[in-house]
C-alpha positions as YAML, in Angstrom:
chain: A
units: angstrom
residues:
- id: 1
  name: MET
  ca: [85.74, 67.67, 154.20]
- id: 2
  name: GLU
  ca: [84.35, 64.44, 155.64]
- id: 3
  name: GLN
  ca: [86.52, 62.62, 158.15]
- id: 4
  name: ILE
  ca: [86.47, 58.86, 158.53]
- id: 5
  name: PHE
  ca: [87.43, 57.45, 161.91]
- id: 6
  name: ILE
  ca: [88.46, 53.78, 161.79]
- id: 7
  name: ASP
  ca: [89.20, 51.51, 164.74]
- id: 8
  name: ARG
  ca: [90.48, 47.94, 164.47]
- id: 9
  name: PHE
  ca: [90.25, 45.73, 167.55]
- id: 10
  name: ILE
  ca: [91.82, 42.28, 168.00]
- id: 11
  name: MET
  ca: [90.83, 40.19, 171.01]
- id: 12
  name: PRO
  ca: [90.40, 36.69, 172.32]
- id: 13
  name: GLN
  ca: [86.95, 35.19, 171.73]
- id: 14
  name: ASN
  ca: [86.12, 35.35, 175.45]
- id: 15
  name: ALA
  ca: [86.24, 39.17, 175.27]
- id: 16
  name: LYS
  ca: [83.73, 39.40, 172.41]
- id: 17
  name: ALA
  ca: [80.51, 39.66, 174.44]
- id: 18
  name: GLU
  ca: [81.66, 42.46, 176.75]
- id: 19
  name: PHE
  ca: [83.36, 44.30, 173.91]
- id: 20
  name: THR
  ca: [80.27, 44.06, 171.69]
- id: 21
  name: GLU
  ca: [78.02, 45.37, 174.45]
- id: 22
  name: ARG
  ca: [80.32, 48.37, 174.99]
- id: 23
  name: MET
  ca: [80.59, 48.99, 171.24]
- id: 24
  name: GLN
  ca: [76.79, 49.15, 170.93]
- id: 25
  name: ILE
  ca: [76.60, 51.69, 173.78]
- id: 26
  name: ASN
  ca: [79.19, 53.84, 172.05]
- id: 27
  name: ARG
  ca: [77.61, 53.55, 168.60]
- id: 28
  name: SER
  ca: [74.21, 54.56, 170.01]
- id: 29
  name: PHE
  ca: [75.77, 57.60, 171.69]
- id: 30
  name: ILE
  ca: [77.73, 58.91, 168.69]
- id: 31
  name: LYS
  ca: [74.72, 58.66, 166.38]
- id: 32
  name: GLN
  ca: [73.17, 61.54, 168.34]
- id: 33
  name: LEU
  ca: [76.16, 63.88, 168.05]
- id: 34
  name: PRO
  ca: [76.37, 66.90, 165.71]
- id: 35
  name: GLY
  ca: [78.19, 66.16, 162.47]
- id: 36
  name: PHE
  ca: [77.66, 62.40, 162.60]
- id: 37
  name: ILE
  ca: [76.95, 61.01, 159.11]
- id: 38
  name: GLY
  ca: [77.05, 57.24, 159.51]
- id: 39
  name: ASP
  ca: [78.84, 54.21, 160.85]
- id: 40
  name: GLU
  ca: [79.48, 50.57, 160.11]
- id: 41
  name: ALA
  ca: [81.04, 47.63, 161.92]
- id: 42
  name: TYR
  ca: [82.67, 44.52, 160.48]
- id: 43
  name: GLU
  ca: [83.85, 41.33, 162.14]
- id: 44
  name: ARG
  ca: [85.84, 38.21, 161.43]
- id: 45
  name: THR
  ca: [87.78, 35.49, 163.21]
- id: 46
  name: ASP
  ca: [91.45, 35.10, 162.37]
- id: 47
  name: GLU
  ca: [93.50, 31.92, 161.98]
- id: 48
  name: GLU
  ca: [94.35, 31.84, 165.71]
- id: 49
  name: GLY
  ca: [90.68, 32.13, 166.70]
- id: 50
  name: ASN
  ca: [90.86, 35.81, 167.71]
- id: 51
  name: PHE
  ca: [87.84, 38.02, 167.19]
- id: 52
  name: ILE
  ca: [88.60, 41.03, 165.00]
- id: 53
  name: CYS
  ca: [86.26, 44.00, 164.74]
- id: 54
  name: VAL
  ca: [86.60, 47.07, 162.54]
- id: 55
  name: THR
  ca: [84.40, 50.08, 163.18]
- id: 56
  name: ILE
  ca: [84.03, 53.04, 160.84]
- id: 57
  name: ALA
  ca: [82.40, 56.34, 161.74]
- id: 58
  name: ILE
  ca: [81.97, 59.12, 159.20]
- id: 59
  name: TRP
  ca: [81.90, 62.73, 160.36]
- id: 60
  name: ALA
  ca: [80.99, 65.88, 158.45]
- id: 61
  name: SER
  ca: [84.33, 67.57, 159.17]
- id: 62
  name: GLY
  ca: [87.51, 67.43, 161.21]
- id: 63
  name: GLU
  ca: [85.89, 69.84, 163.67]
- id: 64
  name: ALA
  ca: [82.85, 67.57, 164.08]
- id: 65
  name: LEU
  ca: [85.16, 64.62, 164.77]
- id: 66
  name: LYS
  ca: [87.22, 66.62, 167.26]
- id: 67
  name: ASN
  ca: [84.06, 67.69, 169.11]
- id: 68
  name: ALA
  ca: [82.71, 64.13, 169.05]
- id: 69
  name: LYS
  ca: [85.92, 62.80, 170.62]
- id: 70
  name: GLU
  ca: [85.59, 65.36, 173.43]
- id: 71
  name: LEU
  ca: [81.92, 64.50, 173.99]
- id: 72
  name: VAL
  ca: [82.67, 60.77, 174.04]
- id: 73
  name: GLN
  ca: [85.40, 61.30, 176.64]
- id: 74
  name: ALA
  ca: [83.02, 63.39, 178.77]
- id: 75
  name: GLU
  ca: [80.39, 60.65, 178.49]
- id: 76
  name: TYR
  ca: [82.94, 58.01, 179.52]
- id: 77
  name: GLN
  ca: [83.82, 60.09, 182.59]
- id: 78
  name: GLN
  ca: [80.15, 60.46, 183.50]
- id: 79
  name: GLN
  ca: [79.66, 56.69, 183.16]
- id: 80
  name: GLY
  ca: [82.86, 55.89, 185.06]
- id: 81
  name: PHE
  ca: [84.10, 53.98, 182.01]
- id: 82
  name: ASN
  ca: [87.84, 53.62, 181.38]
- id: 83
  name: LEU
  ca: [88.56, 52.40, 177.84]
- id: 84
  name: PRO
  ca: [92.30, 51.74, 178.30]
- id: 85
  name: ALA
  ca: [91.58, 49.70, 181.43]
- id: 86
  name: MET
  ca: [88.95, 47.61, 179.62]
- id: 87
  name: LEU
  ca: [91.28, 47.00, 176.69]
- id: 88
  name: GLN
  ca: [94.05, 45.88, 179.01]
- id: 89
  name: ARG
  ca: [91.79, 43.70, 181.17]
- id: 90
  name: LEU
  ca: [90.29, 41.91, 178.16]
- id: 91
  name: ASP
  ca: [93.63, 41.68, 176.27]
- id: 92
  name: ILE
  ca: [92.31, 43.76, 173.36]
- id: 93
  name: SER
  ca: [94.69, 45.53, 170.99]
- id: 94
  name: MET
  ca: [93.45, 48.60, 169.16]
- id: 95
  name: GLU
  ca: [94.64, 50.42, 166.07]
- id: 96
  name: ARG
  ca: [92.99, 53.79, 165.51]
- id: 97
  name: GLY
  ca: [93.20, 56.24, 162.66]
- id: 98
  name: GLN
  ca: [91.58, 59.25, 161.07]
- id: 99
  name: TYR
  ca: [91.21, 59.09, 157.30]
- id: 100
  name: ASN
  ca: [90.07, 61.14, 154.34]
- id: 101
  name: ARG
  ca: [88.28, 59.66, 151.33]
- id: 102
  name: PHE
  ca: [90.76, 58.53, 148.68]
- id: 103
  name: SER
  ca: [90.63, 60.61, 145.54]
- id: 104
  name: ASN
  ca: [92.33, 59.83, 142.24]
...
Protein backbone atom coordinates (compact mmCIF):
# COMPACT_ATOMS: atom_id res chain seq x y z
CA MET A 1 0.00 0.00 0.00
CA GLU A 2 1.32 3.44 -0.91
CA GLN A 3 2.61 5.58 1.93
CA ILE A 4 2.40 9.35 1.90
CA PHE A 5 4.98 11.25 3.93
CA ILE A 6 3.94 14.83 4.73
CA ASP A 7 6.07 17.51 6.37
CA ARG A 8 4.83 20.97 7.37
CA PHE A 9 7.42 23.63 8.14
CA ILE A 10 6.76 27.07 9.66
CA MET A 11 9.56 29.63 9.71
CA PRO A 12 10.39 33.30 9.65
CA GLN A 13 10.80 34.77 6.16
CA ASN A 14 14.55 35.22 6.66
CA ALA A 15 14.93 31.41 6.83
CA LYS A 16 13.18 30.80 3.50
CA ALA A 17 16.22 30.94 1.18
CA GLU A 18 18.39 28.50 3.14
CA PHE A 19 15.45 26.20 3.82
CA THR A 20 14.43 26.17 0.15
CA GLU A 21 17.97 25.36 -0.97
CA ARG A 22 18.14 22.43 1.46
CA MET A 23 14.66 21.22 0.45
CA GLN A 24 15.71 21.11 -3.21
CA ILE A 25 18.81 19.05 -2.34
CA ASN A 26 16.65 16.59 -0.44
CA ARG A 27 13.95 16.38 -3.12
CA SER A 28 16.59 15.68 -5.79
CA PHE A 29 18.07 12.91 -3.65
CA ILE A 30 14.83 11.10 -2.80
CA LYS A 31 13.68 11.06 -6.43
CA GLN A 32 16.48 8.55 -7.12
CA LEU A 33 15.54 6.13 -4.34
CA PRO A 34 13.77 2.78 -4.86
CA GLY A 35 10.02 2.96 -4.28
CA PHE A 36 9.75 6.71 -4.86
CA ILE A 37 6.54 7.55 -6.76
CA GLY A 38 6.30 11.33 -6.65
CA ASP A 39 6.45 14.50 -4.60
CA GLU A 40 4.98 17.96 -4.37
CA ALA A 41 5.67 21.10 -2.37
CA TYR A 42 3.30 23.91 -1.44
CA GLU A 43 3.94 27.29 0.15
CA ARG A 44 2.10 30.21 1.67
CA THR A 45 2.67 33.13 4.01
CA ASP A 46 0.56 33.30 7.16
CA GLU A 47 -1.00 36.33 8.85
CA GLU A 48 2.15 36.96 10.92
CA GLY A 49 4.38 36.92 7.83
CA ASN A 50 5.82 33.44 8.46
CA PHE A 51 6.72 31.25 5.52
CA ILE A 52 4.89 27.91 5.57
CA CYS A 53 5.92 25.00 3.38
CA VAL A 54 4.24 21.62 3.04
CA THR A 55 6.06 18.80 1.28
CA ILE A 56 4.47 15.52 0.23
CA ALA A 57 6.38 12.44 -0.89
CA ILE A 58 4.60 9.31 -2.08
CA TRP A 59 6.26 5.93 -1.64
CA ALA A 60 5.30 2.55 -3.05
CA SER A 61 5.07 0.90 0.39
CA GLY A 62 5.85 1.28 4.06
CA GLU A 63 9.05 -0.67 3.47
CA ALA A 64 10.13 1.70 0.69
CA LEU A 65 9.51 4.67 3.00
CA LYS A 66 11.43 3.03 5.85
CA ASN A 67 14.39 2.34 3.55
CA ALA A 68 14.25 5.88 2.16
CA LYS A 69 14.40 7.36 5.67
CA GLU A 70 17.51 5.28 6.40
CA LEU A 71 19.15 6.30 3.13
CA VAL A 72 18.37 9.98 3.73
CA GLN A 73 19.91 9.79 7.20
CA ALA A 74 23.03 8.12 5.77
CA GLU A 75 23.25 10.85 3.11
CA TYR A 76 22.92 13.55 5.78
CA GLN A 77 25.78 11.95 7.73
CA GLN A 78 27.94 11.82 4.61
CA GLN A 79 27.21 15.50 3.92
CA GLY A 80 27.74 16.51 7.55
CA PHE A 81 24.20 17.89 7.60
CA ASN A 82 22.28 18.06 10.88
CA LEU A 83 18.56 18.69 10.30
CA PRO A 84 17.59 19.32 13.96
CA ALA A 85 20.43 21.84 14.29
CA MET A 86 19.33 23.69 11.14
CA LEU A 87 15.72 23.78 12.29
CA GLN A 88 16.75 25.18 15.65
CA ARG A 89 19.18 27.72 14.21
CA LEU A 90 16.64 29.06 11.72
CA ASP A 91 13.70 28.91 14.18
CA ILE A 92 11.78 26.43 12.02
CA SER A 93 9.04 24.26 13.49
CA MET A 94 8.25 20.97 11.79
CA GLU A 95 5.26 18.66 11.90
CA ARG A 96 5.83 15.29 10.27
CA GLY A 97 3.49 12.42 9.56
CA GLN A 98 3.05 9.24 7.59
CA TYR A 99 -0.34 8.82 5.94
CA ASN A 100 -2.37 6.36 3.91
CA ARG A 101 -4.77 7.40 1.15
CA PHE A 102 -8.25 8.04 2.53
CA SER A 103 -10.79 5.50 1.39
CA ASN A 104 -14.56 5.71 1.83
